C-alpha positions, -999 to +999 in steps of 0.1 A: +044+626-311+012+624-303-003+587-300-027+578-326-055+568-302-056+608-295-056+619-327-093+595-329-106+611-296-092+652-316-105+644-350-141+630-342-147+659-318-132+687-344-164+660-365-187+671-339-183+643-315-196+619-342-183+601-375-201+581-405-170+554-421-144+543-413-128+551-454-135+585-436-122+585-402-091+570-424-092+595-453-092+619-430-060+616-412-039+607-440-043+644-448-038+653-409-006+635-417+004+649-452+000+681-439+022+680-402+044+647-421+036+626-395+038+588-398+014+570-392+013+534-411-002+548-441-006+521-473-016+517-502-057+497-505-086+497-521-097+527-508-072+545-508-042+548-477-053+528-454-033+526-414-040+492-402-028+516-370-060+532-376-076+505-382-068+493-341-065+525-323-101+529-338-111+490-324-091+492-285-112+536-285-146+511-288-133+481-267-123+512-236-153+526-243-143+560-254-162+555-286-198+534-292-201+519-326-229+512-343-237+512-386-263+514-405-274+498-442-271+525-476-295+516-503-268+500-522-263+474-498-231+482-484-226+485-443-215+519-425-201+518-391-209+554-370-189+561-344-195+589-314-176+595-285-186+588-253-188+606-220-151+595-207-142+594-247-163+639-246-134+644-212-111+632-231-110+654-255-121+683-238-085+679-220-069+671-253-084+703-277-072+720-245-029+703-242-026+701-287-047+733-291-024+736-325-027+693-335-069+700-331-063+734-349-052+715-378-079+689-375-111+714-376-091+726-399-094+693-424-123+685-414-145+713-419-125+718-456-134+681-465-177+690-453-174+719-474-159+710-503-167+677-505-200+670-484-174+644-471-182+625-497-166+593-490-158+585-529-140+627-541-127+621-503-107+581-514-096+596-550-084+629-529-059+609-509-050+575-542-041+611-561-022+631-534-004+591-524+009+588-565+017+629-560+045+620-527+054+589-549+064+608-576+079+630-547+071+660-584+044+672-598+024+646-614+002+643-649-035+634-648-021+601-675+014+601-650-020+590-618-034+566-638-008+546-650+006+545-615-023+545-598-033+510-618+001+489-606-016+498-577-050+483-583-067+522-589-081+530-621-093+567-614-109+581-646-102+622-655-138+637-634-119+612-604-087+628-602-102+666-607-128+657-578-096+651-558-074+682-571-097+699-562-106+689-526-062+686-517-061+719-533-090+733-510-063+715-486-033+734-498-020+698-498-017+696-546-026+724-573-033+723-606-016+735-635-033+759-657 
């Protein structure tokens, strides 16, 4: 299996070398783990599945000067972290893309679909990740009412509109389909 640091560098490269938001990074890599059946240590969290492993590796990449981290304050007073590959990070990304073409293609596809389908809206990314997590937990088809009920037990309040938005993205990612 490819290490988590390499996946972070490659997914940021797939996004053009720049990424806004820790939650976006977490969700992209969650979708990667779902598509490739890779265990990245995801557990339920406030914004949906979260990996402490990814969080630690992100910090390590910043400390090692492969990523530059900055931040900005949103109009709602929240801090958004921004990540950009440094020159060393770009060089590593170039090598990784060459050595792991298949993995890079999956990551690039996820980034592009999330961008083209929902404009990387962090709320929709989170709703989709929550819905997929619940779908995997159930292990089979799941109704909206079951999603709401099981989600509530994890502290996730999901409306039908939020579930619909999540399912739309999951469908585009070929991770789920909505029954007619």
